[in-house]
N, C-alpha and C positions, 0 to 999 in steps of 0.2 A: 314100502317107505324107502328102502335103499335104492330101488329102481327109479323112484321119483327124484331122488337127490342126484343120481348119476345122470338122468335125463336133463335136469336143470343145469348141471355142470357142463354137459355137452352143448346145450343151447347157448349158455353163457360164453363158452369158448368160441362157438361159431359166430356169435354176434361180435365179440371183441376182435376176432381175426378178420371179419368182413369189413370192419371200420378201418379206413386208411389211417396209417400212423400219424400223418399230419395232413392238414388241409392243403390242397393244391388247386390251382385254377384248372378249368377244363382244358383238355388237350384237343378238343373237338376241331379247333381251327389251326392247329399247329402246322398243317400242310399248305397253308396259303402261300402262293407264289409271291414272295416279297420282291423279287426281281421284276415281276410284271408291274407291281405297284410303283416301284422306283422308275421304271421306264415310261410310265404313263402319268403325265402331269394331271390328266383328268381323274384317274383313280386316286392318286395321292391327294389331290384337292378334295375329292369326295370324302375321304377319311378325315382329313383335317376339318372340313366343314361339319362333319358329324361330331367330332370331338369338341368343336366350338359351338355346337347347338345352332348352326346356321341352316342345316337341312336334316332330313331324315337319315337314319343309319341303316345299313344292312345288319343282319343278325350278328355277324362277326364284329362289325363296328360297335353295335350296342354292347357286346360282351367286353370289347376293349375299353370302351368308355366307362363301363361299370367297374372294371378291375383296376384301371389305371391309377386312381388315387391311392388305393391300398398297395399296389405294386411299388409305387414310388416311396411310400412310407416304410415299407418292409424291405426295401432294396431287392425286390423281386424274390423274396424268400419262398413264395408259393408257386413260383414259375417253374415250368419244366425247362430242361436244358435247351430245347428248341426255342422256347419263348425267350429265354435270356439271350441266346444268340441272335434271334430275330430282332429283339429290342435294340441290341447293340448295333446291328447292321443298319436299322432305320435311323437311329440317333446319329451315327457316323455320316450317313448319307445326307440327312437333313442339315446337319451342322456344316457340312462342306458345300452343299448344293442348293439348299432351300432355307437359308438363314431367316428370311422373312416369315415363312410359315413356322419355323422353329420358335421364333420370338413370340408369335401369337400364342402358340401352345404354352410356352413358358409363362407368359403373362397370366394365363388361366390356371395352369396346373402347378406352377412353382413361383408365385408372385414374390415371395420373400427370398428366393434363391437358395432355399434349404437343400433341395435335392441336387441342385446344380453343384454345390460344394461336395456332395457325396461322390459324384462321378467325375469331378474335375481332374483329379490326379491321374486316373486311368486314361482319360481322353488326352490329356497333355502328353502322357507317355507315348501315345500313338501319333503325336504331332497335330492334334485337333484342338484348336482354341475355342473356348466357349465364352 
């Protein structure tokens, strides 16, 4: 009996420690070359078209599309540092260089301007008007 209790305790500890402390988004695509996307209007347009449901998505595009609404709501609480930095990089780039694409995405993913307000101060501090 004592051995069974110890075994159950060991299994329980193993299960609890195997479970992540908090949910995080997959880091599978964290090494995507964002500079290559920024440098290629074709690649950037493909991602925007994916997010806008205008064409099919790559696997990483599908993942982005699936997590984007939650990431906006939670201020990227489940994002890795790489994902947070990548999101900021793309936002800065699009606001400075691809305002038309940004406005399209904003109309779908933030039609009431809720998330825009969340990030406005940080972007203004960097000299970026939204």
